[in-house]
C-alpha positions as CSV (number, residue, x, y, z in Angstrom):
1,M,97.6,163.0,219.2
2,E,94.0,162.1,218.9
3,P,92.2,159.0,217.7
4,R,91.4,160.9,214.6
5,D,95.1,161.2,213.8
6,M,95.4,157.3,213.7
7,P,94.8,156.9,209.8
8,A,97.4,159.3,208.8
9,F,99.8,158.0,211.4
10,T,99.2,154.4,210.2
11,A,100.0,155.6,206.6
12,R,103.3,157.1,207.9
13,I,104.2,153.9,209.8
14,K,103.5,151.8,206.7
15,A,105.7,154.1,204.7
16,L,108.4,153.9,207.3
17,C,108.2,150.1,207.2
18,A,108.5,150.2,203.4
19,V,111.5,152.4,203.4
20,F,113.4,150.1,205.9
21,Q,112.0,146.9,204.4
22,T,110.4,145.9,207.7
23,P,107.1,143.9,207.8
24,Y,104.2,146.1,208.9
25,S,101.7,144.8,211.5
26,P,98.9,146.4,213.4
27,E,100.8,145.5,216.6
28,L,103.8,147.6,215.4
29,D,101.6,150.4,214.5
30,N,99.8,150.3,217.8
31,T,103.1,150.2,219.7
32,F,104.3,153.3,217.8
33,F,101.1,155.1,218.5
34,R,101.0,154.3,222.2
35,V,104.4,155.9,222.8
36,V,103.4,159.2,221.2
37,R,99.7,159.5,221.8
38,D,100.2,162.1,224.5
39,L,102.3,164.3,222.2
40,D,101.4,167.0,219.7
41,V,100.6,165.5,216.2
42,A,102.9,168.3,214.5
43,A,105.9,167.2,216.7
44,V,105.2,163.6,215.8
45,N,105.2,164.3,212.1
46,Q,108.4,166.4,212.3
47,A,110.0,163.5,214.2
48,L,108.8,161.0,211.5
49,D,110.2,163.3,208.8
50,L,113.6,163.4,210.6
51,L,113.7,159.6,211.3
52,E,112.9,158.8,207.7
53,S,115.7,161.0,206.4
54,M,118.4,160.4,209.1
55,S,117.9,156.8,210.2
56,K,120.1,154.0,208.9
57,F,117.8,151.3,210.3
58,M,114.2,151.0,211.2
59,P,113.6,153.3,214.1
60,K,112.3,151.8,217.4
61,P,109.3,153.4,219.2
62,V,111.8,155.0,221.7
63,D,113.4,156.7,218.7
64,L,110.1,158.2,217.7
65,R,109.2,159.4,221.2
66,A,112.6,161.0,221.8
67,A,112.6,162.8,218.4
68,A,108.9,164.0,218.9
69,L,109.8,165.2,222.5
70,A,112.7,167.2,221.2
71,A,110.8,168.5,218.1
72,G,107.9,169.6,220.3
73,N,110.3,171.6,222.5
74,P,110.9,174.9,220.7
75,S,113.9,175.6,223.0
76,I,115.7,172.5,221.6
77,A,114.5,172.7,218.0
78,Q,115.3,176.4,217.5
79,R,118.9,176.0,218.6
80,C,119.8,172.9,216.5
81,P,120.8,172.9,212.8
82,P,118.4,171.8,210.1
83,G,118.3,168.1,209.7
84,A,119.9,167.4,213.1
85,R,118.6,164.5,215.1
86,L,117.2,166.0,218.2
87,F,117.4,164.5,221.8
88,P,115.3,165.6,224.8
89,P,117.0,166.4,228.1
90,G,118.3,163.4,230.0
91,Y,118.3,161.1,226.9
92,S,121.0,158.5,226.5
93,V,122.7,157.7,223.2
94,S,124.6,154.4,223.0
95,V,127.4,154.5,220.5
96,E,127.1,151.2,218.7
97,G,130.3,149.1,218.6
98,H,132.2,151.6,220.9
99,G,130.8,150.6,224.3
100,V,130.0,154.2,225.1
101,V,126.8,155.7,226.4
102,V,126.5,159.4,226.0
103,K,124.1,161.2,228.4
104,I,122.4,164.3,227.1
105,G,122.3,167.1,229.6
106,E,119.4,169.2,231.0
107,F,118.9,171.4,227.9
108,G,118.7,168.5,225.4
109,G,121.1,167.9,222.4
110,F,121.4,166.8,218.9
111,A,123.5,164.7,216.5
112,V,124.5,165.7,213.0
113,R,125.9,163.5,210.2
114,E,129.0,164.5,208.3
115,G,129.5,161.9,205.7
116,A,129.8,158.6,207.5
117,R,130.7,160.3,210.8
118,W,128.2,161.4,213.5
119,I,128.9,164.2,216.0
120,V,126.8,164.3,219.2
121,Y,126.3,167.6,221.0
122,E,124.5,168.7,224.1
123,L,123.1,172.1,224.5
124,T,124.8,174.0,227.4
125,G,124.7,177.3,229.2
126,S,122.3,178.7,231.7
127,T,119.7,178.9,228.9
128,G,121.0,176.2,226.6
129,D,122.4,178.7,224.2
130,G,125.7,177.0,223.7
131,K,126.8,173.5,222.6
132,R,129.5,171.1,223.6
133,E,130.7,168.0,221.6
134,L,130.1,164.8,223.5
135,W,131.2,162.2,220.9
136,S,132.1,161.9,217.3
137,G,132.6,158.7,215.2
138,A,130.8,156.0,213.2
139,G,127.3,156.4,214.5
140,P,125.0,156.6,217.5
141,R,122.0,154.5,218.2
142,D,119.5,155.0,221.1
143,A,120.0,153.4,224.5
């Protein structure tokens, strides 16, 4: 992302705050920008779209970075279903209330929601062309 992307990014963060009824502040905006400033603006926008539609609570900066890294990696994004929450390789998902931390493998992974239930998969195979269920239940949150 470039400094010229900041006004549009700020508008997206303000909208995200409004959706999740979280007070907006310039510090919050700057924190989110700092964690994604080295990434492609298209991947960041795709990640924001995903987080707005899939998150139950206000995402943290680490959520945005992880989603943008996965969205910017065509090898992950192309193999995941539409609307899936994407995870970059090596990412950890902490399953809230279950005391479980799921580690995503070397090819990345994704989570999909089926009603109130989430299913977390990692991509597998020598080229990441398969998937393996790692956990299913009431909902993941980032570690």
